[in-house]
N, C-alpha and C positions, 0 to 999 in steps of 0.2 A: 504494500500500500504506500502511495506517495501522496503529497499534498499539493501538487500542481493544480492549476485552475481547471484542467480537463481530466483530472485523475479522481480516483475514489477517495472518499474522506470518511472519517469517523462521524457517525450520525450525531453524537453528542457535541462534536465541534461545530457541525453545521447549525444545530439548534442554538448553541451558545452565541455564535456569530450573528445569527438573525435576531436573536433576542436582544442583543445590545442595541439594535436600531429601534427598539420599541420604548419610548419614554412613558412614564406613568404606570409602570407595572411592578414597582418595587416590592409591593407586598406579596407578589407571586414569584419573587426572585430570591436566589441564594446570596450568600455573602460575597461571592465572586462576580455577581452580576448576571449569571446565567439563570435559566428557569429552575425552580425547585424540582426535585424528583417527583413530588406529588403533583406539581403543575403539569409536568409531562404526562404522568400517569392518569390524572383526572380531567385534564382540560385539553392539552395539546394533541395527544395521540387519539383519544376517542372522539373529540368534538371538533377540533380544528383540522387536523390532517386526516382523521378517520382511517386509521391503519387497518381496521377490520375490513374495510372495503378496498383499501389500497395497501396490501401487505408488503409490497416491494418498498414502500416508503418507511416501513418500520424496522428494516434490517439494520444491524449494528454498523455496517459499512455501506455507504451509499455511493453509487457511481455518479458521474457529473450531472446527468440528466435528473436523477432522483434527488440529488442535493439541491439542484436549482428549483425543482418543484416543491420540495419541503420549504425552502426559503420563501418562495412566492406565496404559498398558502399561509405561512405565518405572518408575513408582512401585509398581505391583503386583509387579514383579520385584525389588524392593529387597533382600529377604533373600538371593536367589540372587546378585545382583550384589555384595553384601558378601562372600559366600562365595567368589565368583569372585576378588575382590581378594586374599583371604587365600590362595587356592590359587595365584595367580600368584606370590606371594612364595615359596612352597614350590617351585614349578617352577623359578624362577630359581636358587635355591640348588642344586637337584638337577642342573640343567644344568651348573653349574660343577663339581659333584662328579663328574659323569659325563664331564666334558670334551667336552660336545656344543657344537659351534659352528655347525652347519648352520642356516641361516635366521635371519632377524631374530627376536630373542627375543620381541618383542611380537606379530609376525605369527604365530609358531608357538604361543606359550603363552597368548595371550589366549583364543582359542576353546577350547583344551584346558582351561584353567582353568574356563571356563563349563561345559564338559562334566563336569568333576569336581564342580563345585558342584551340577549337576543330579543326578548320581548319588549323591553322598555328603553333600551339604549342607555345613555349616561344617566345616573341617578339624579332626580330632581327633588323638589321640596317634599314630595310624598314618599321618598325612598324609605325612611324609617318604618312607616306603616306598611309599605309594600313588602319590605324584608321580613317584618314580623309575621305578616300573613303567609308569606311563602314558607317560613319555618313552621308555622302551625299546620300548614297544609302537608308538610313533609312528616312532621313528628306526631301530629294529632293534637287536639285540644286536651290539656290536662283535665282529667276527671270526666271526660265525655264518655258516657255509659256505652254508647254504640261502638265507639272505637275500641274501648276496653274489651267489649264482648267479641268483637272481630278478632283482636289479637289473641284472645284466649281460644277462640274457635279454631283458628288456623294453627295454633301451637300444638294441638292434639295430633300426635304422629299418625294415628289411624285415619283421622279425618283428612289430614293433609295428603296422605298417600292416595286416598280414594278420590279426592278432588283433582289432584294432579293427573291421575289416570283418566278421569272423566274429561278434563280439559283437553288432553291429547286425543281422546276419542272424538270429541265434538269438532275439534280443529281439523282433523284429517277426514272427517265425514263430509265436510263441505267440498263439493266437487267444483273445481275451478275450470269453467269453460273459457276458451280463448276470447280475448276482447275482440269484438267484431266491428266492422265498419259502421254497422247500425248504431252501436254504442257510442262510437266517436261522433257520428253524425248528430245524435241527440244532444250531446254536450255542445258541439259546435253551433247547433241551431239556437240554443239558448244564449250562449256567449255572444253570438252575432246579433241576435234580435232582441233579447231580454223581454220576450213577450210572455204573457200569461199562458198562452196555448203551448208554447215551447216548454215552459216549466212543467205544465201538467203532464205532457208527454214524457218528459225526463223523469219526473217524480214517480210516475206510475210504472216505470220500466225497472229492469234489473241491472241497468248500466252501472249504477254506483257500486253495487256489490260485485259486479264483474270486474271492475277496475281494482277494487280492494283485494279480491281473491287472486287476481292475476299477479299481484305483488308478491304472493307467497311462492310462486314458481321460480325455478332457476332463471336468472335473467329478468326478474320481475321489474326491477328499476328501469331497465332498458325498454321494456314494453311500455311502461308508463311514459317514459321520455319521448318515445316515438309518437304515442298518441297525443301528448301535449303539443309536440311540434306540429302535428297536423291541425290542431285546433287554433293555436295562437301564433305559431311560426317564430317563436322567440327562444333563445337558449334557455335550457332548464338547469337551474342551480341545484345543489344538494338540498333537498327540502327537510332533511332530518326526520324522515318518517321511520327509518329503520337503520340498523347498524351495517348491514351488508347489502348484497344485491337483491335480496328477497327478505320478506318479513319472517322472523323466527317465531315459534310458539312462545307467547309471553309466559313468564314464570308465574307460579301461584303467588309468591312473594319474593322480594329481593332486598337484602340488607342495605341500608343507607341509599335507597333508590332516589336518584335525582337526574337520571339521564334524560336527554331531550328527545329520544326516539319515541315519538308519540304512539306508534302502533305496537310497540313492544313494552308498554307499561304493564306492571304486574297487576294481577286480579285484585290483590289487596289494596294497591294504590287507587284503583278505580272505585272499589267499594268505599274506601275512606272518603272519596269525593262525594259519593252519594249520601253518606252519613252526614257530612257537613251541610249538604244542600237541603236535605229534607228535615222538617221539624220531627221531633221524636214521635209525635202522635200519628204521623203519616208514614212511618217506616214499617216495612215488613220485618220479619225476624232476620237476624244476621244470616242464618242458613239460607233463607229464601233470597236475600239480596245477593249472596255469593252465587247461588244457582242461576239467578237472572243474569249476572255478569258473565258467567261462563258462556251462556247462550249468545250474549252480545259479542264477546271476544271472538267467538267462532265465526261470526258473520263478517262480511266484507267491510273493511275499514273499522272493525270492532263496533259496528252500529247495527242494531236490529232492524230498524225501519228502513225500507228502500228509499224513502224521501230523504232521510238523514244521510244515508250513504251517498245519495246523489249530491247533496249539499257539500259533502266532504270532497267528492270527486271534482265538483266545480271549483272549490277552493284550491285544490291541487293544480287544476288546469289554469286558473287565473293568476295564481301566486307569482309565476315567473314574470308576468307583465307588470307587477306592482313594484317596480324599481325605477321611480322617476328620476333618480340621479345617475342612472346608468345610460350614458349617451348611446351606446350600441343598441340597447333595447328600444330607446325612443326612436332611433332612426328606423329600426326594423318595423315598428308599429306604424310609423308614418308611411312607410313604403307599402 
């Protein structure tokens, strides 16, 4: 291995050099100015570079092309990484205020800070309240009976094993038909016309579920990218729906879960959201809530109703065009 500009380089050196060009990320940095090991493990690799989908960029030694791509990805994400550092400071303060001690603060809050940076950008005046709400969303409200019941229910080894088996059965029972030209046409008709008639046709169809189920097949991300290109004709960014090229079976639960992969959220995290949303008087039993969620997880895009799956598919199709500061997208839309 040599260190010439066109030669292979240690990945750690590539990351350190790129990181030096990022101001405002000191809380994510080590004493020597490079990224902390946990920053690499919790933010850079899974969320910025996405090594699960790009394994060649995660090798200890990178060739010149891979080193350039790693550097480009890191520098392109500079604004969000600065916002992540700022959100992490707010999350640390709110953890102390809420007396939360579960998990290592960096393990828990690094990916959560990146998630907040993605959703809200640089923290504003509402940042303390937003950070506190995000932590409550992650850890659950102290003393919330439904959350406590859920935790106890899933902690039973027999129940957990049965539910995991049932989740696998329902997931693989869903047959994924190829996305058809008719499915694409239904989405395009609504995107182009925004008419009530086009929406009724789309909502009554199985197109939303078809797109969601197609993502579970090998090369699913490419299938969706091709469809979106036919609809909007703009470059498709990584939408953060899943970790690899297809959606994996979500786990029943996952320790310190804060990942941004929307379609791979655990069943426990989804049920926690339901418990927070519904008043106690309107909730079914925890067992019924979990069973309902298993059914939804198995459906396309994790949504039971075809109309909701259609809304999700629309969001995925329209999202690439919602980048007003990207000149290339603006030019393509004008054309």
